[in-house]
ROKEZA-529553 format. One record per residue (C-alpha): x, y, z; residue in one letter. Coordinates in pm, whole numbers, padded with zeros to 5 digits, always signed. Each point is the difference from the previous one (the first is absolute). Layout:
% residues N
XYZA ...
This chain:
% residues 160
+10256+14547+16497M +00231-00300+00022K -00295-00237-00050N -00113+00202-00302K +00344-00041-00167K -00003-00373+00074I -00353-00033-00142L +00102+00185-00321I +00312-00217-00034A -00205-00321+00045V -00264+00116-00252L +00273+00100-00248F +00170-00342+00038A -00334-00178-00041A -00074+00204-00315L +00341-00089-00149I -00048-00367+00090A -00347+00002-00159L +00115+00170-00322V +00314-00214-00026G -00192-00323+00068G -00264+00091-00256G +00270+00075-00258Y +00172-00334+00065L -00329-00189-00017A -00098+00162-00331L +00341-00039-00162S +00027-00368+00096S -00347-00066-00149N +00097+00160-00332S +00313-00218-00024K -00188-00324+00049K -00068-00180-00323E -00363-00037-00081T -00095-00358-00070P +00006-00091-00368K -00339-00035-00154E -00078-00354-00098I -00117-00024-00360V -00199-00301-00102S +00054-00162-00337E -00329+00140-00124S +00128+00355+00059Q +00326-00049-00190Q +00007+00163-00343P -00047-00245-00282L +00268-00020-00264E -00134+00069-00344E +00066-00260-00261T +00064+00121-00350V -00119-00214-00287S +00243-00088-00274V -00070+00025-00372L +00205-00153-00278S +00160+00221-00267P -00241-00157-00251E -00299+00126+00204D +00108+00355-00088L +00159-00067-00334G +00328+00114+00159L +00320-00016-00200S +00347+00137+00069L +00254+00030-00279K +00328+00183-00066P -00005+00295-00241I +00230+00285-00108S +00309-00216-00044A -00076-00170+00336N +00026+00327+00192K -00368+00001+00094K -00279-00244+00069L -00350+00031-00138L -00275-00103+00240M -00320-00069-00188E -00337-00076+00163I -00286-00077-00236E -00291-00088+00234K -00092+00314+00196T -00382-00015-00002D -00048-00014+00379D +00325+00165+00117I +00020+00346+00161S +00376+00022+00067S +00331-00183-00001L +00309+00032+00217D +00309-00176-00125Y +00346-00083+00126E +00271-00124-00232L +00310-00143+00165S +00311-00129-00174Y +00373-00047+00034T +00255+00188-00211S +00373-00036-00065I +00195-00073+00317G -00304-00173+00153N -00148+00337+00102I -00371-00009+00087P -00204+00263-00184R -00367+00085-00028G -00278+00219-00130V -00342+00076+00150I -00300+00165-00161G -00373+00064+00008H -00249+00003-00286I -00358+00127+00013D -00184-00222-00245V -00249+00116-00258K -00231-00300+00003T +00012-00208-00315G +00316+00164-00140K +00316-00202-00049K +00295+00109+00217I +00343+00047-00155L +00260+00109+00255Q +00369+00041-00084E +00233-00065+00294I +00360+00125-00024V +00270-00239+00118L +00225+00267+00148G -00025+00361+00109T -00091+00308-00199C +00018+00369+00080S +00153+00212-00276D +00170-00310-00140V -00090-00366+00043C +00250-00247+00145H -00119-00350-00082Y +00077-00306+00211D +00200-00281-00158K -00021-00376+00048E -00356+00019+00129V -00127-00327+00150S -00243-00144+00257D -00280+00229-00119I -00315-00015+00209K -00311+00209-00054L -00263+00010+00276V -00324+00180-00082V -00264+00088+00258K -00332+00021-00181V -00285+00199+00152T -00334-00090-00155K -00304+00226-00027L -00151-00169+00311D +00322+00099+00193N +00115-00360+00033K +00376-00042-00042E +00190-00272-00181Y +00367-00078-00065L +00154-00113-00326V +00364-00106-00050E +00198-00029-00320K +00367-00095-00023T +00271+00005-00267L +00329-00179+00049E +00214+00258-00178S +00025+00221-00306I +00309+00023-00218P +00227+00304+00033S +00120+00187-00301I 
């Protein structure tokens, strides 16, 4: 009977040592960092280059309207354009940076006339004063899905 108790105690201790050792072995393997995969230059993603167009290529003009409270963006050459995304950035009184973004789905062949408010409007418009450093960036998507960038700048527009 005494030998039976000793045998059970030894088996129980061996079982605990086996389970505990297995747990330690598994947990130490999961904490090891796996080696970083080496990526060759040929596998690195290529950066896309975007072609640049001149404002004249689109017939792009930007001029102040409505007592200099808005700008009119006009694009005359839209024959092969599917859409435009634009970002207008400028500085207002107190050297505060401001901006406007927009998207236009183009009806091929039709001239685009887009008014851009220099300020904010909800129920009432609050127009920015002393607007300067005006920069318009237009991303042009052509019918073949190729993308181009066009930039147009104005130094400033007079405040009223």
